MIDO-334318 format. One record per residue: residue number from 1; residue in three letters; x, y, z of N, C-alpha, C in turn. Coordinates in pm, 1 decimal, m for minus. Layout:
% residues N
<atom pos="NUM" code="Ala" n_X="X" n_Y="Y" n_Z="Z" ca_X="X" ca_Y="Y" ca_Z="Z" c_X="X" c_Y="Y" c_Z="Z"/>
...
***
This chain:
% residues 107
<atom pos="1" code="Met" n_X="m2986.1" n_Y="1261.3" n_Z="m4213.9" ca_X="m2886.2" ca_Y="1175.8" ca_Z="m4152.3" c_X="m2887.2" c_Y="1042.9" c_Z="m4228.3"/>
<atom pos="2" code="Thr" n_X="m2769.1" n_Y="999.7" n_Z="m4263.4" ca_X="m2759.0" ca_Y="874.5" ca_Z="m4338.0" c_X="m2761.9" c_Y="756.7" c_Z="m4241.3"/>
<atom pos="3" code="Tyr" n_X="m2776.7" n_Y="638.9" n_Z="m4298.9" ca_X="m2783.4" ca_Y="517.2" ca_Z="m4219.7" c_X="m2653.1" c_Y="495.5" c_Z="m4142.2"/>
<atom pos="4" code="Gly" n_X="m2537.5" n_Y="520.5" n_Z="m4205.2" ca_X="m2407.8" ca_Y="503.7" ca_Z="m4139.6" c_X="m2391.2" c_Y="598.5" c_Z="m4021.4"/>
<atom pos="5" code="Glu" n_X="m2435.3" n_Y="722.9" n_Z="m4039.1" ca_X="m2426.8" ca_Y="820.0" ca_Z="m3929.1" c_X="m2517.6" c_Y="779.7" c_Z="m3814.2"/>
<atom pos="6" code="Leu" n_X="m2633.5" n_Y="726.2" n_Z="m3847.4" ca_X="m2728.0" ca_Y="682.9" ca_Z="m3744.0" c_X="m2669.6" c_Y="568.5" c_Z="m3661.9"/>
<atom pos="7" code="Ile" n_X="m2608.1" n_Y="472.5" n_Z="m3729.0" ca_X="m2546.6" ca_Y="360.8" ca_Z="m3658.8" c_X="m2428.3" c_Y="410.1" c_Z="m3575.3"/>
<atom pos="8" code="Trp" n_X="m2349.8" n_Y="502.6" n_Z="m3632.3" ca_X="m2233.3" ca_Y="554.7" ca_Z="m3559.9" c_X="m2275.4" c_Y="626.0" c_Z="m3431.5"/>
<atom pos="9" code="Thr" n_X="m2379.4" n_Y="708.3" n_Z="m3436.2" ca_X="m2423.5" ca_Y="779.9" ca_Z="m3315.9" c_X="m2482.0" c_Y="682.0" c_Z="m3213.9"/>
<atom pos="10" code="Ser" n_X="m2555.3" n_Y="583.2" n_Z="m3261.8" ca_X="m2610.4" ca_Y="483.1" ca_Z="m3170.9" c_X="m2498.3" c_Y="404.7" c_Z="m3102.3"/>
<atom pos="11" code="Trp" n_X="m2396.2" n_Y="368.8" n_Z="m3178.5" ca_X="m2283.8" ca_Y="294.4" ca_Z="m3124.0" c_X="m2205.4" c_Y="378.6" c_Z="m3023.9"/>
<atom pos="12" code="Ser" n_X="m2184.5" n_Y="506.4" n_Z="m3054.2" ca_X="m2108.3" ca_Y="592.7" ca_Z="m2963.6" c_X="m2185.2" c_Y="616.9" c_Z="m2833.4"/>
<atom pos="13" code="Lys" n_X="m2319.6" n_Y="624.4" n_Z="m2841.1" ca_X="m2398.9" ca_Y="640.9" ca_Z="m2718.9" c_X="m2390.1" c_Y="516.1" c_Z="m2631.7"/>
<atom pos="14" code="Lys" n_X="m2393.7" n_Y="397.3" n_Z="m2694.4" ca_X="m2379.8" ca_Y="272.7" ca_Z="m2618.0" c_X="m2242.2" c_Y="263.0" c_Z="m2554.0"/>
<atom pos="15" code="Lys" n_X="m2140.2" n_Y="306.2" n_Z="m2627.1" ca_X="m2003.5" ca_Y="303.1" ca_Z="m2575.0" c_X="m1989.8" c_Y="397.9" c_Z="m2455.6"/>
<atom pos="16" code="Glu" n_X="m2048.3" n_Y="515.2" n_Z="m2465.3" ca_X="m2043.7" ca_Y="612.5" ca_Z="m2356.6" c_X="m2118.9" c_Y="561.7" c_Z="m2233.4"/>
<atom pos="17" code="Leu" n_X="m2233.3" n_Y="498.6" n_Z="m2255.0" ca_X="m2310.7" ca_Y="442.3" ca_Z="m2144.7" c_X="m2234.0" c_Y="328.4" c_Z="m2076.0"/>
<atom pos="18" code="Ala" n_X="m2166.0" n_Y="246.2" n_Z="m2153.6" ca_X="m2086.0" ca_Y="137.2" ca_Z="m2096.9" c_X="m1970.3" c_Y="192.8" c_Z="m2014.1"/>
<atom pos="19" code="Ala" n_X="m1907.9" n_Y="300.6" n_Z="m2060.6" ca_X="m1798.2" ca_Y="361.6" ca_Z="m1984.8" c_X="m1848.4" c_Y="417.1" c_Z="m1852.2"/>
<atom pos="20" code="Ile" n_X="m1965.6" n_Y="476.8" n_Z="m1850.6" ca_X="m2023.9" ca_Y="530.2" ca_Z="m1727.4" c_X="m2055.1" c_Y="416.9" c_Z="m1630.4"/>
<atom pos="21" code="Lys" n_X="m2111.5" n_Y="307.5" n_Z="m1681.3" ca_X="m2141.6" ca_Y="192.7" ca_Z="m1595.6" c_X="m2014.4" c_Y="130.9" c_Z="m1538.7"/>
<atom pos="22" code="Leu" n_X="m1908.5" n_Y="126.5" n_Z="m1618.7" ca_X="m1781.3" ca_Y="73.3" ca_Z="m1572.0" c_X="m1724.2" c_Y="157.9" c_Z="m1458.8"/>
<atom pos="23" code="Leu" n_X="m1728.7" n_Y="289.9" n_Z="m1473.2" ca_X="m1679.6" ca_Y="377.9" ca_Z="m1367.3" c_X="m1761.3" c_Y="362.4" c_Z="m1239.1"/>
<atom pos="24" code="Glu" n_X="m1892.2" n_Y="348.6" n_Z="m1252.4" ca_X="m1977.4" ca_Y="328.1" ca_Z="m1135.8" c_X="m1943.9" c_Y="195.8" c_Z="m1065.9"/>
<atom pos="25" code="His" n_X="m1919.3" n_Y="91.1" n_Z="m1143.6" ca_X="m1883.1" ca_Y="m38.4" ca_Z="m1086.2" c_X="m1749.2" c_Y="m28.6" c_Z="m1011.8"/>
<atom pos="26" code="Lys" n_X="m1650.3" n_Y="38.6" n_Z="m1072.5" ca_X="m1520.3" ca_Y="56.1" ca_Z="m1007.7" c_X="m1535.6" c_Y="131.6" c_Z="m875.9"/>
<atom pos="27" code="Arg" n_X="m1620.3" n_Y="233.3" n_Z="m873.6" ca_X="m1642.1" ca_Y="311.2" ca_Z="m753.0" c_X="m1703.7" c_Y="225.3" c_Z="m643.2"/>
<atom pos="28" code="Arg" n_X="m1800.0" n_Y="139.8" n_Z="m678.6" ca_X="m1862.7" ca_Y="51.5" ca_Z="m581.0" c_X="m1764.0" c_Y="m50.5" c_Z="m524.2"/>
<atom pos="29" code="Val" n_X="m1682.9" n_Y="m110.2" n_Z="m610.7" ca_X="m1584.8" ca_Y="m208.9" ca_Z="m566.1" c_X="m1481.9" c_Y="m142.6" c_Z="m474.7"/>
<atom pos="30" code="Glu" n_X="m1436.4" n_Y="m23.6" n_Z="m511.0" ca_X="m1339.1" ca_Y="48.3" ca_Z="m429.0" c_X="m1397.9" c_Y="82.0" c_Z="m291.8"/>
<atom pos="31" code="Arg" n_X="m1520.7" n_Y="126.5" n_Z="m288.4" ca_X="m1585.6" ca_Y="160.4" ca_Z="m161.2" c_X="m1601.0" c_Y="35.1" c_Z="m74.5"/>
<atom pos="32" code="Tyr" n_X="m1637.4" n_Y="m77.8" n_Z="m135.7" ca_X="m1651.5" ca_Y="m202.4" ca_Z="m61.7" c_X="m1516.9" c_Y="m247.4" c_Z="m4.6"/>
<atom pos="33" code="Phe" n_X="m1411.5" n_Y="m236.9" n_Z="m83.8" ca_X="m1279.4" ca_Y="m277.4" ca_Z="m37.9" c_X="m1228.4" c_Y="m185.2" c_Z="72.7"/>
<atom pos="34" code="Asn" n_X="m1240.9" n_Y="m54.7" n_Z="54.6" ca_X="m1187.7" ca_Y="41.6" ca_Z="150.8" c_X="m1262.4" c_Y="38.8" c_Z="283.4"/>
<atom pos="35" code="Arg" n_X="m1380.5" n_Y="m17.4" n_Z="286.5" ca_X="m1455.1" ca_Y="m28.5" ca_Z="410.7" c_X="m1383.6" c_Y="m121.6" c_Z="508.4"/>
<atom pos="36" code="Lys" n_X="m1310.9" n_Y="m219.0" n_Z="456.3" ca_X="m1245.7" ca_Y="m319.2" ca_Z="540.4" c_X="m1099.7" c_Y="m287.4" c_Z="571.1"/>
<atom pos="37" code="Val" n_X="m1045.3" n_Y="m183.4" n_Z="512.9" ca_X="m903.6" ca_Y="m150.9" ca_Z="529.6" c_X="m885.0" c_Y="m63.9" c_Z="653.6"/>
<atom pos="38" code="Asn" n_X="m790.6" n_Y="m104.6" n_Z="738.9" ca_X="m753.9" ca_Y="m24.1" ca_Z="855.3" c_X="m617.8" c_Y="38.6" c_Z="828.2"/>
<atom pos="39" code="Pro" n_X="m610.1" n_Y="169.0" n_Z="809.9" ca_X="m479.6" ca_Y="231.0" ca_Z="783.3" c_X="m390.4" c_Y="224.9" c_Z="906.8"/>
<atom pos="40" code="Arg" n_X="m262.3" n_Y="200.2" n_Z="884.4" ca_X="m165.4" ca_Y="195.3" ca_Z="993.4" c_X="m86.2" c_Y="324.4" c_Z="994.3"/>
<atom pos="41" code="Thr" n_X="m94.2" n_Y="397.4" n_Z="1100.9" ca_X="m13.5" ca_Y="517.7" ca_Z="1116.1" c_X="66.4" c_Y="504.4" c_Z="1244.5"/>
<atom pos="42" code="Phe" n_X="186.9" n_Y="553.7" n_Z="1241.0" ca_X="275.4" ca_Y="548.7" ca_Z="1355.6" c_X="316.0" c_Y="691.2" c_Z="1390.2"/>
<atom pos="43" code="Val" n_X="341.0" n_Y="714.4" n_Z="1517.6" ca_X="388.3" ca_Y="845.6" ca_Z="1562.8" c_X="530.3" c_Y="829.2" c_Z="1615.3"/>
<atom pos="44" code="Gln" n_X="598.0" n_Y="940.8" n_Z="1632.0" ca_X="735.1" ca_Y="938.5" ca_Z="1680.4" c_X="740.1" c_Y="871.0" c_Z="1816.6"/>
<atom pos="45" code="Gly" n_X="831.8" n_Y="774.8" n_Z="1831.5" ca_X="847.6" ca_Y="703.2" ca_Z="1956.4" c_X="779.8" c_Y="567.7" c_Z="1960.5"/>
<atom pos="46" code="Asp" n_X="698.8" n_Y="534.5" n_Z="1860.8" ca_X="633.7" ca_Y="403.3" ca_Z="1857.3" c_X="736.3" c_Y="292.7" c_Z="1834.6"/>
<atom pos="47" code="Leu" n_X="712.3" n_Y="177.6" n_Z="1894.7" ca_X="794.1" ca_Y="58.9" ca_Z="1869.4" c_X="732.0" c_Y="m17.3" c_Z="1753.2"/>
<atom pos="48" code="Val" n_X="813.5" n_Y="m51.4" n_Z="1653.7" ca_X="764.0" ca_Y="m120.6" ca_Z="1535.1" c_X="856.9" c_Y="m236.3" c_Z="1501.3"/>
<atom pos="49" code="Leu" n_X="803.3" n_Y="m333.3" n_Z="1428.3" ca_X="881.9" ca_Y="m440.0" ca_Z="1368.7" c_X="894.2" c_Y="m411.6" c_Z="1220.2"/>
<atom pos="50" code="Lys" n_X="1012.0" n_Y="m438.5" n_Z="1163.8" ca_X="1038.6" ca_Y="m414.1" ca_Z="1022.7" c_X="1038.1" c_Y="m546.7" c_Z="948.9"/>
<atom pos="51" code="Gln" n_X="973.5" n_Y="m549.7" n_Z="834.8" ca_X="969.4" ca_Y="m672.6" ca_Z="756.6" c_X="1108.6" c_Y="m704.2" c_Z="703.9"/>
<atom pos="52" code="Trp" n_X="1145.7" n_Y="m831.4" n_Z="711.4" ca_X="1274.8" ca_Y="m876.3" ca_Z="663.4" c_X="1270.9" c_Y="m874.3" c_Z="511.7"/>
<atom pos="53" code="Leu" n_X="1346.5" n_Y="m783.0" n_Z="449.0" ca_X="1344.0" ca_Y="m766.7" ca_Z="303.8" c_X="1467.8" c_Y="m830.6" c_Z="242.8"/>
<atom pos="54" code="Leu" n_X="1448.5" n_Y="m908.1" n_Z="139.7" ca_X="1558.3" ca_Y="m972.8" ca_Z="69.0" c_X="1558.9" c_Y="m926.1" c_Z="m75.2"/>
<atom pos="55" code="Ala" n_X="1678.0" n_Y="m909.4" n_Z="m130.7" ca_X="1689.2" ca_Y="m862.8" ca_Z="m267.7" c_X="1644.6" c_Y="m968.3" c_Z="m367.7"/>
<atom pos="56" code="Gly" n_X="1675.7" n_Y="m1092.9" n_Z="m342.4" ca_X="1638.5" ca_Y="m1200.9" ca_Z="m432.7" c_X="1576.7" c_Y="m1315.2" c_Z="m356.4"/>
<atom pos="57" code="Thr" n_X="1517.6" n_Y="m1406.2" n_Z="m429.1" ca_X="1451.9" ca_Y="m1517.5" ca_Z="m362.2" c_X="1545.3" c_Y="m1636.2" c_Z="m341.5"/>
<atom pos="58" code="Asn" n_X="1655.4" n_Y="m1644.1" n_Z="m412.6" ca_X="1743.8" ca_Y="m1760.4" ca_Z="m403.1" c_X="1873.0" c_Y="m1726.1" c_Z="m328.0"/>
<atom pos="59" code="Leu" n_X="1861.6" n_Y="m1656.4" n_Z="m216.5" ca_X="1980.8" ca_Y="m1618.2" ca_Z="m140.9" c_X="2021.1" c_Y="m1722.9" c_Z="m38.3"/>
<atom pos="60" code="Gly" n_X="1951.7" n_Y="m1834.4" n_Z="m32.0" ca_X="1987.0" ca_Y="m1939.2" ca_Z="59.4" c_X="1939.4" c_Y="m1915.8" c_Z="202.1"/>
<atom pos="61" code="Val" n_X="1839.7" n_Y="m1831.9" n_Z="220.0" ca_X="1785.9" ca_Y="m1806.5" ca_Z="353.1" c_X="1697.2" c_Y="m1924.4" c_Z="390.9"/>
<atom pos="62" code="Pro" n_X="1717.8" n_Y="m1981.2" n_Z="508.8" ca_X="1635.7" ca_Y="m2095.5" ca_Z="549.7" c_X="1486.8" c_Y="m2060.6" c_Z="556.2"/>
<atom pos="63" code="Lys" n_X="1407.7" n_Y="m2160.3" n_Z="537.8" ca_X="1263.5" ca_Y="m2144.1" ca_Z="532.4" c_X="1205.5" c_Y="m2094.5" c_Z="664.7"/>
<atom pos="64" code="Leu" n_X="1267.3" n_Y="m2131.4" n_Z="774.9" ca_X="1213.0" ca_Y="m2099.4" ca_Z="906.2" c_X="1271.4" c_Y="m1972.3" c_Z="967.2"/>
<atom pos="65" code="Glu" n_X="1335.8" n_Y="m1889.0" n_Z="886.4" ca_X="1385.6" ca_Y="m1759.9" ca_Z="934.1" c_X="1266.8" c_Y="m1671.5" c_Z="971.4"/>
<atom pos="66" code="Pro" n_X="1282.9" n_Y="m1581.9" n_Z="1068.9" ca_X="1172.5" ca_Y="m1492.0" ca_Z="1104.4" c_X="1144.0" c_Y="m1392.8" c_Z="991.5"/>
<atom pos="67" code="Asn" n_X="1018.4" n_Y="m1357.3" n_Z="976.4" ca_X="977.9" ca_Y="m1263.3" ca_Z="871.8" c_X="990.2" c_Y="m1118.2" c_Z="915.8"/>
<atom pos="68" code="Trp" n_X="1003.0" n_Y="m1095.0" n_Z="1045.7" ca_X="1008.8" ca_Y="m959.4" ca_Z="1099.7" c_X="1132.6" c_Y="m945.0" c_Z="1186.1"/>
<atom pos="69" code="Glu" n_X="1192.9" n_Y="m826.1" n_Z="1185.0" ca_X="1307.7" ca_Y="m798.4" ca_Z="1270.7" c_X="1282.9" c_Y="m671.1" c_Z="1349.3"/>
<atom pos="70" code="Gly" n_X="1346.5" n_Y="m664.1" n_Z="1463.8" ca_X="1327.9" ca_Y="m545.2" ca_Z="1545.1" c_X="1317.9" c_Y="m582.5" c_Z="1690.5"/>
<atom pos="71" code="Pro" n_X="1267.5" n_Y="m501.6" n_Z="1774.9" ca_X="1188.5" ca_Y="m381.3" ca_Z="1748.5" c_X="1276.1" c_Y="m259.3" c_Z="1719.5"/>
<atom pos="72" code="Tyr" n_X="1220.3" n_Y="m167.6" n_Z="1646.3" ca_X="1282.1" ca_Y="m39.8" ca_Z="1614.8" c_X="1192.6" c_Y="70.5" c_Z="1669.2"/>
<atom pos="73" code="Ile" n_X="1248.9" n_Y="187.9" n_Z="1681.9" ca_X="1174.8" ca_Y="304.4" ca_Z="1729.3" c_X="1155.8" c_Y="399.4" c_Z="1612.4"/>
<atom pos="74" code="Val" n_X="1034.4" n_Y="450.7" n_Z="1596.5" ca_X="1008.7" ca_Y="550.4" ca_Z="1491.6" c_X="1076.5" c_Y="679.1" c_Z="1535.9"/>
<atom pos="75" code="Arg" n_X="1178.0" n_Y="719.7" n_Z="1460.3" ca_X="1254.3" ca_Y="840.1" ca_Z="1494.0" c_X="1184.7" c_Y="964.9" c_Z="1444.3"/>
<atom pos="76" code="Glu" n_X="1129.3" n_Y="955.9" n_Z="1320.6" ca_X="1068.5" ca_Y="1073.8" ca_Z="1258.9" c_X="970.4" c_Y="1028.5" c_Z="1152.4"/>
<atom pos="77" code="Val" n_X="863.3" n_Y="1104.7" n_Z="1135.2" ca_X="767.9" ca_Y="1080.3" ca_Z="1027.3" c_X="808.0" c_Y="1171.3" c_Z="912.5"/>
<atom pos="78" code="Ala" n_X="857.9" n_Y="1113.3" n_Z="803.0" ca_X="904.9" ca_Y="1192.8" ca_Z="689.8" c_X="787.8" c_Y="1247.8" c_Z="609.3"/>
<atom pos="79" code="Arg" n_X="697.6" n_Y="1161.7" n_Z="570.9" ca_X="575.5" ca_Y="1195.3" ca_Z="497.1" c_X="469.1" c_Y="1099.3" c_Z="546.8"/>
<atom pos="80" code="Pro" n_X="347.0" n_Y="1116.4" n_Z="505.2" ca_X="247.5" ca_Y="1015.5" ca_Z="542.7" c_X="290.6" c_Y="877.7" c_Z="492.1"/>
<atom pos="81" code="Asn" n_X="289.4" n_Y="781.0" n_Z="580.7" ca_X="324.4" ca_Y="641.9" ca_Z="551.7" c_X="472.9" c_Y="621.8" c_Z="519.3"/>
<atom pos="82" code="Thr" n_X="560.3" n_Y="715.5" n_Z="557.8" ca_X="704.3" ca_Y="704.0" ca_Z="536.9" c_X="773.9" c_Y="744.0" c_Z="666.3"/>
<atom pos="83" code="Tyr" n_X="864.6" n_Y="656.4" n_Z="715.6" ca_X="919.9" ca_Y="675.2" ca_Z="849.1" c_X="1070.7" c_Y="654.4" c_Z="850.6"/>
<atom pos="84" code="Tyr" n_X="1139.1" n_Y="728.0" n_Z="939.8" ca_X="1278.3" ca_Y="703.9" ca_Z="972.9" c_X="1280.6" c_Y="622.0" c_Z="1100.9"/>
<atom pos="85" code="Leu" n_X="1367.4" n_Y="521.4" n_Z="1106.1" ca_X="1374.0" ca_Y="433.0" ca_Z="1221.2" c_X="1510.5" c_Y="440.4" c_Z="1287.7"/>
<atom pos="86" code="Met" n_X="1514.3" n_Y="398.3" n_Z="1415.1" ca_X="1639.8" ca_Y="382.1" ca_Z="1486.4" c_X="1626.3" c_Y="263.6" c_Z="1581.2"/>
<atom pos="87" code="Thr" n_X="1740.8" n_Y="208.2" n_Z="1619.7" ca_X="1740.0" ca_Y="94.7" ca_Z="1712.3" c_X="1724.3" c_Y="147.3" c_Z="1854.6"/>
<atom pos="88" code="Ser" n_X="1708.6" n_Y="56.7" n_Z="1947.8" ca_X="1693.9" ca_Y="97.8" ca_Z="2087.7" c_X="1824.5" c_Y="154.7" c_Z="2143.3"/>
<atom pos="89" code="Glu" n_X="1938.7" n_Y="123.3" n_Z="2079.5" ca_X="2067.0" ca_Y="179.6" ca_Z="2120.9" c_X="2089.6" c_Y="319.9" c_Z="2064.2"/>
<atom pos="90" code="Gly" n_X="2001.4" n_Y="367.6" n_Z="1977.8" ca_X="2014.1" ca_Y="500.9" ca_Z="1919.4" c_X="2079.1" c_Y="503.1" c_Z="1783.0"/>
<atom pos="91" code="Ile" n_X="2108.8" n_Y="386.7" n_Z="1725.0" ca_X="2168.6" ca_Y="380.4" ca_Z="1590.5" c_X="2058.0" c_Y="404.0" c_Z="1488.2"/>
<atom pos="92" code="Gln" n_X="2078.9" n_Y="505.3" n_Z="1403.0" ca_X="1976.5" ca_Y="541.5" ca_Z="1305.5" c_X="1992.2" c_Y="458.2" c_Z="1179.8"/>
<atom pos="93" code="Leu" n_X="1880.0" n_Y="410.0" n_Z="1127.4" ca_X="1882.3" ca_Y="336.7" ca_Z="1001.1" c_X="1893.3" c_Y="438.6" c_Z="888.0"/>
<atom pos="94" code="Pro" n_X="1969.6" n_Y="408.4" n_Z="782.8" ca_X="2006.3" ca_Y="509.5" ca_Z="685.0" c_X="1896.1" c_Y="554.0" c_Z="588.8"/>
<atom pos="95" code="Arg" n_X="1790.8" n_Y="479.9" n_Z="573.7" ca_X="1691.0" ca_Y="516.5" ca_Z="473.2" c_X="1552.5" c_Y="522.9" c_Z="535.7"/>
<atom pos="96" code="Thr" n_X="1455.8" n_Y="566.8" n_Z="457.5" ca_X="1317.9" ca_Y="570.2" ca_Z="505.1" c_X="1253.3" c_Y="435.3" c_Z="481.9"/>
<atom pos="97" code="Trp" n_X="1147.7" n_Y="409.3" n_Z="558.2" ca_X="1075.3" ca_Y="283.0" ca_Z="547.0" c_X="928.2" c_Y="311.4" c_Z="526.2"/>
<atom pos="98" code="Ser" n_X="866.9" n_Y="235.5" n_Z="439.2" ca_X="724.5" ca_Y="249.0" ca_Z="412.9" c_X="645.2" c_Y="187.7" c_Z="528.0"/>
<atom pos="99" code="Gly" n_X="531.6" n_Y="247.3" n_Z="557.8" ca_X="444.5" ca_Y="193.5" ca_Z="660.6" c_X="389.3" c_Y="57.4" c_Z="624.3"/>
<atom pos="100" code="Asp" n_X="391.6" n_Y="22.3" n_Z="496.3" ca_X="345.4" ca_Y="m109.0" ca_Z="452.6" c_X="441.1" c_Y="m219.3" c_Z="497.8"/>
<atom pos="101" code="Asp" n_X="568.5" n_Y="m183.4" n_Z="523.1" ca_X="668.5" ca_Y="m281.8" ca_Z="564.7" c_X="688.9" c_Y="m283.6" c_Z="715.5"/>
<atom pos="102" code="Leu" n_X="603.7" n_Y="m212.3" n_Z="789.4" ca_X="616.3" ca_Y="m203.5" ca_Z="934.7" c_X="488.9" c_Y="m252.5" c_Z="1000.6"/>
<atom pos="103" code="Lys" n_X="504.6" n_Y="m303.6" n_Z="1123.1" ca_X="386.5" ca_Y="m332.9" ca_Z="1203.1" c_X="417.9" c_Y="m298.0" c_Z="1348.2"/>
<atom pos="104" code="Lys" n_X="315.1" n_Y="m262.4" n_Z="1421.5" ca_X="331.5" ca_Y="m216.6" ca_Z="1559.0" c_X="379.8" c_Y="m331.8" c_Z="1647.0"/>
<atom pos="105" code="Phe" n_X="473.8" n_Y="m297.4" n_Z="1736.1" ca_X="527.9" ca_Y="m393.4" ca_Z="1830.3" c_X="467.8" c_Y="m363.4" c_Z="1966.3"/>
<atom pos="106" code="Tyr" n_X="401.7" n_Y="m461.6" n_Z="2025.4" ca_X="340.0" ca_Y="m444.5" ca_Z="2156.2" c_X="427.2" c_Y="m513.4" c_Z="2259.7"/>
<atom pos="107" code="Ala" n_X="480.6" n_Y="m435.3" n_Z="2354.7" ca_X="568.2" ca_Y="m490.9" ca_Z="2458.0" c_X="501.5" c_Y="m482.0" c_Z="2593.4"/>
***
């Protein structure tokens, strides 16, 4: 084995060890973060508030406008964390909503 090959194998082993340590660190950080996360799931019939979504930031909406609108009723669970909503009058909203943009309404 030549000197160049010896250095190359030593360098590749160090690189592989660093990659393993990096993956272990990522796993630890993810586990620490996920310990504090409470998943929000809604079932059909739950009352929820929908986050007020704006297309742009300069639409002239006053600063003191409410951040949430509703309450709405969960009409159907399309997929995990994806919901169809309707108003209390029975008017269905045309698209699905992410669970990240909803919060439970307690009445």
